[in-house]
Backbone bond lengths (Angstrom), bond angles and torsions (degrees), N, CA, C in turn:
res aa  C-N    CA-C-N  psi(-1)  N-CA   C-N-CA  omega(-1)  CA-C   N-CA-C  phi
1 M - - - 1.451 - - 1.526 108.85 -
2 T 1.319 117.24 147.50 1.456 122.99 -179.52 1.527 109.78 -108.71
3 Y 1.334 116.08 134.26 1.464 122.98 -177.79 1.529 109.39 -122.69
4 S 1.316 116.20 143.54 1.463 119.95 171.42 1.528 107.95 -86.98
5 F 1.345 115.37 148.84 1.464 118.87 -179.95 1.518 110.18 -150.47
6 T 1.328 114.61 159.33 1.460 123.14 169.47 1.517 106.89 -131.44
7 F 1.327 116.36 130.23 1.461 123.75 176.65 1.529 106.60 -99.64
8 Y 1.341 116.44 115.84 1.460 122.34 178.13 1.525 108.94 -102.68
9 W 1.326 116.28 125.90 1.456 122.12 176.57 1.517 108.10 -90.62
10 N 1.331 117.67 132.68 1.463 122.26 -179.04 1.524 108.95 -80.04
11 A 1.329 116.85 110.00 1.461 122.67 -176.69 1.530 112.68 -102.29
12 Q 1.344 117.53 11.54 1.461 121.07 -178.15 1.531 110.52 -69.32
13 R 1.325 115.65 132.24 1.466 121.60 178.98 1.528 109.44 -119.17
14 D 1.334 116.30 153.44 1.461 119.45 175.80 1.535 108.64 -85.86
15 D 1.333 117.15 -177.09 1.461 121.55 -175.79 1.526 113.20 -62.82
16 Q 1.329 117.60 -26.33 1.459 121.51 179.87 1.537 112.49 -88.47
17 G 1.327 117.88 -11.25 1.450 121.31 176.21 1.522 117.84 114.69
18 P 1.341 120.34 -27.86 1.470 119.19 179.97 1.530 113.47 -66.34
19 L 1.321 115.00 150.42 1.469 121.19 175.83 1.523 109.60 -66.60
20 V 1.335 117.10 138.25 1.465 120.80 -176.59 1.524 113.60 -96.56
21 G 1.323 118.04 -20.18 1.460 120.79 -175.45 1.509 114.34 -61.71
22 F 1.334 117.48 -35.28 1.462 120.84 -178.56 1.524 112.14 -59.46
23 L 1.333 116.78 -36.32 1.463 120.58 -177.95 1.517 112.81 -96.11
24 D 1.326 117.00 -40.93 1.460 121.45 -173.24 1.521 114.14 -97.75
25 G 1.326 117.79 -11.86 1.454 119.97 -173.41 1.517 109.91 75.43
26 Y 1.320 116.11 -175.71 1.457 120.85 178.66 1.521 109.80 -78.54
27 R 1.324 116.62 137.07 1.457 123.16 173.09 1.524 107.49 -127.79
28 P 1.338 118.13 143.27 1.466 120.16 177.80 1.526 111.07 -51.56
29 G 1.309 115.47 132.85 1.449 121.02 -179.19 1.522 113.87 99.12
30 H 1.332 117.63 -12.83 1.465 118.88 176.60 1.521 109.54 -61.84
31 K 1.323 116.19 144.24 1.457 121.93 177.14 1.524 108.38 -72.18
32 L 1.337 116.44 129.68 1.463 121.85 179.40 1.522 109.45 -118.92
33 E 1.329 114.61 147.54 1.457 120.81 174.47 1.522 108.30 -121.60
34 I 1.327 116.43 138.11 1.463 120.48 177.57 1.520 107.47 -74.63
35 A 1.332 115.69 109.06 1.464 120.97 -178.61 1.524 111.27 -86.88
36 Y 1.335 116.60 -35.80 1.472 119.38 -176.17 1.520 109.74 -164.01
37 R 1.315 115.61 140.92 1.464 122.55 173.73 1.508 108.03 -127.30
38 G 1.319 115.59 143.04 1.454 117.34 177.80 1.510 112.10 177.29
39 F 1.311 114.14 -154.03 1.455 122.67 -179.83 1.521 108.29 -128.92
40 V 1.311 116.09 148.77 1.456 121.19 176.05 1.527 107.95 -131.71
41 K 1.316 115.09 137.44 1.460 120.99 179.86 1.524 107.92 -101.62
42 I 1.334 115.61 127.56 1.461 121.48 -179.65 1.523 108.57 -108.36
43 H 1.317 114.93 124.78 1.460 121.27 178.98 1.530 109.52 -92.73
44 E 1.297 116.89 157.81 1.470 121.79 -178.11 1.528 112.62 -54.68
45 E 1.331 117.60 -36.27 1.471 119.17 -177.53 1.525 112.67 -68.34
46 H 1.348 118.29 -16.00 1.457 121.18 176.31 1.527 111.91 -79.33
47 K 1.321 116.70 -24.47 1.463 120.53 -173.90 1.527 111.41 -77.74
48 T 1.331 114.76 145.17 1.461 121.08 175.50 1.517 108.46 -125.38
49 R 1.291 116.00 162.38 1.474 120.00 178.15 1.521 111.45 -80.20
50 V 1.327 117.05 -18.06 1.457 121.57 -175.32 1.528 111.42 -79.28
51 Q 1.320 118.01 -38.04 1.458 121.79 -174.18 1.520 111.96 -102.68
52 S 1.339 114.06 155.42 1.459 118.46 171.33 1.521 108.26 -72.84
53 D 1.312 116.86 163.70 1.463 120.85 179.92 1.523 111.99 -56.75
54 L 1.337 118.63 -40.99 1.456 120.29 -175.80 1.530 112.17 -69.99
55 F 1.317 117.82 -32.51 1.465 119.82 175.00 1.527 110.12 -70.46
56 T 1.317 117.36 -33.09 1.466 121.14 174.67 1.515 109.63 -65.28
57 V 1.327 117.40 -43.02 1.461 121.47 177.40 1.531 109.50 -60.22
58 A 1.323 117.52 -43.30 1.469 121.28 178.60 1.525 110.91 -60.40
59 D 1.330 117.11 -43.20 1.469 120.49 177.44 1.525 111.49 -59.70
60 V 1.320 116.85 -44.09 1.467 121.56 -179.80 1.528 109.83 -64.42
61 L 1.332 117.51 -44.46 1.462 120.17 179.26 1.529 111.48 -63.90
62 F 1.317 117.16 -38.87 1.462 120.65 177.29 1.531 109.83 -58.98
63 A 1.322 116.29 -44.91 1.471 120.34 178.31 1.529 110.98 -63.42
64 I 1.316 117.29 -43.67 1.469 121.19 -178.69 1.531 110.94 -60.43
65 F 1.324 117.86 -45.07 1.460 120.61 -175.93 1.533 113.62 -84.14
66 N 1.333 117.38 0.94 1.460 120.22 177.88 1.520 113.34 -118.29
67 E 1.313 118.31 -0.99 1.458 122.01 177.06 1.525 107.44 -116.42
68 D 1.334 116.19 116.67 1.469 120.82 -174.92 1.520 113.16 -51.02
69 G 1.298 118.35 -42.01 1.453 121.09 -177.34 1.517 114.72 -71.09
70 R 1.335 117.45 -14.22 1.465 121.14 -177.69 1.519 113.27 -104.52
71 R 1.325 117.74 -15.30 1.470 120.08 -179.32 1.515 110.44 -61.36
72 P 1.339 116.71 148.71 1.465 119.38 175.09 1.532 109.18 -58.17
73 S 1.311 116.91 139.01 1.465 120.53 -176.46 1.526 112.37 -62.53
74 S 1.324 118.12 -24.28 1.465 121.20 -178.98 1.531 112.67 -87.35
75 Y 1.328 118.67 -6.77 1.467 121.67 -174.62 1.524 111.03 -92.89
76 R 1.323 116.59 126.79 1.462 122.24 -179.59 1.528 111.84 -121.55
77 G 1.309 118.00 11.81 1.458 122.12 -176.19 1.516 112.79 -84.89
78 P 1.335 116.25 -173.91 1.461 121.29 -179.11 1.521 112.13 -71.69
79 S 1.319 114.92 162.05 1.459 119.54 175.41 1.525 109.13 -70.25
80 M 1.320 116.28 170.28 1.457 121.84 179.12 1.525 108.04 -85.16
81 S 1.329 116.79 132.63 1.460 119.82 -177.26 1.525 110.84 -145.89
82 V 1.324 114.90 178.69 1.465 121.54 179.73 1.527 108.98 -52.88
83 G 1.323 115.75 134.30 1.457 122.03 179.22 1.509 113.86 98.37
84 N 1.335 117.94 -18.47 1.459 121.27 176.58 1.524 108.98 -78.65
85 V 1.325 116.49 161.83 1.462 121.76 -176.83 1.527 108.93 -128.51
86 I 1.322 115.75 141.89 1.457 122.27 173.90 1.524 107.14 -118.84
87 E 1.317 115.87 128.10 1.466 120.56 173.66 1.523 107.12 -103.55
88 I 1.325 116.12 120.45 1.464 121.95 -178.67 1.517 107.64 -122.85
89 Q 1.336 115.44 116.13 1.463 120.48 178.90 1.532 111.38 50.58
90 G 1.346 118.13 35.93 1.456 122.58 176.45 1.518 115.37 92.01
91 L 1.339 119.19 -10.32 1.466 122.40 177.18 1.514 108.74 -97.52
92 C 1.337 116.89 130.02 1.463 121.13 -178.74 1.523 110.22 -100.98
93 L 1.332 114.96 130.78 1.451 122.44 178.35 1.517 108.81 -125.72
94 A 1.334 117.19 125.47 1.463 121.55 177.17 1.516 108.74 -91.65
95 V 1.334 114.97 141.08 1.459 120.06 174.43 1.525 106.87 -71.72
96 A 1.336 116.21 122.98 1.461 122.61 179.74 1.528 108.63 -105.87
97 S 1.321 117.06 176.24 1.469 119.39 179.69 1.522 110.94 -62.46
98 V 1.330 116.83 -29.34 1.463 122.49 172.06 1.519 106.98 -135.62
99 G 1.305 117.36 110.81 1.456 121.45 177.03 1.522 113.07 79.70
100 F 1.331 114.87 -146.42 1.459 122.78 -174.84 1.516 109.37 -135.11
101 E 1.336 115.52 154.94 1.460 120.14 174.15 1.520 108.88 -131.33
102 S 1.306 115.60 142.96 1.457 121.59 179.64 1.526 108.76 -70.78
103 V 1.345 117.23 132.93 1.463 121.84 -178.76 1.528 109.94 -138.94
104 E 1.313 114.96 165.69 1.466 123.08 171.91 1.517 107.17 -111.33
105 I 1.327 117.49 139.42 1.466 119.62 -178.57 1.525 112.58 -116.80
106 W 1.302 118.57 10.58 1.462 121.62 -174.65 1.530 112.83 -63.30
107 E 1.347 119.11 -21.63 1.463 121.82 178.87 1.527 112.38 -85.57
108 S 1.313 117.68 -9.57 1.460 121.92 -174.20 1.521 112.48 -87.26
109 E 1.330 115.05 142.90 1.461 121.13 169.71 1.533 106.10 -75.95
110 I 1.312 117.34 129.13 1.464 121.51 -178.76 1.522 108.39 -120.48
111 T 1.334 115.24 124.64 1.461 121.28 179.85 1.524 109.08 -129.99
112 S 1.317 115.94 174.11 1.465 121.11 176.15 1.522 109.40 -78.31
113 C 1.314 115.44 154.32 1.460 120.90 178.30 1.521 110.11 -80.23
114 D 1.302 115.55 176.70 1.460 122.67 174.00 1.526 107.59 -57.04
115 P 1.318 119.01 123.73 1.477 120.70 -176.22 1.522 113.81 -60.40
116 R 1.322 118.15 -18.40 1.470 120.31 178.21 1.528 111.93 -72.21
117 W 1.348 117.10 -14.50 1.468 120.41 -178.70 1.513 112.79 -71.75
118 I 1.315 117.69 -26.29 1.464 119.29 -171.93 1.523 111.15 -145.06
119 A 1.305 115.67 137.12 1.461 121.43 -177.96 1.527 112.14 -77.09
120 S 1.334 117.65 -33.65 1.466 120.16 178.23 1.520 108.57 -130.07
121 A 1.309 115.88 150.57 1.461 120.54 -174.90 1.524 112.99 -71.48
122 Y 1.308 116.96 -25.99 1.460 118.32 -176.09 1.522 108.66 -144.88
123 Q 1.311 115.54 123.87 1.452 121.70 -177.21 1.514 109.79 -83.23
124 Q 1.321 117.88 134.33 1.464 121.61 -174.41 1.531 113.81 -96.50
125 E 1.314 118.28 -44.06 1.462 120.49 -178.94 1.523 109.63 -78.56
126 P 1.327 118.18 134.57 1.470 119.59 -179.77 1.528 112.48 -64.16
127 L 1.321 115.35 139.07 1.464 121.33 172.45 1.515 107.95 -72.97
128 E 1.312 117.16 154.94 1.466 119.90 177.01 1.497 110.29 -134.05
């Protein structure tokens, strides 16, 4: 099955300048940047009986954006880490220290990422 997704990078900084998402995770109101939008194809062997389909999709996307050989060739941004958010079919999941947690992002300012991170604004071929 193919799912649409948006990868949001947590760009929130504290008063001294360091990014806060790595230590604190995502919190409502954190500034988010759209790092990547596209589609991901999930094969049956990726699915487990323990997780819902969307958590399985999140696991696959986490692997894709953290393994150099699997990243989209047009993507030059940071890997996916604690505090980042993935929106899959309208459900938002924040990367936690272990796994993912369901979150709402409606309080967050959302902007585009650094244009050097991606060659095209929207990826057409599904990632696998």
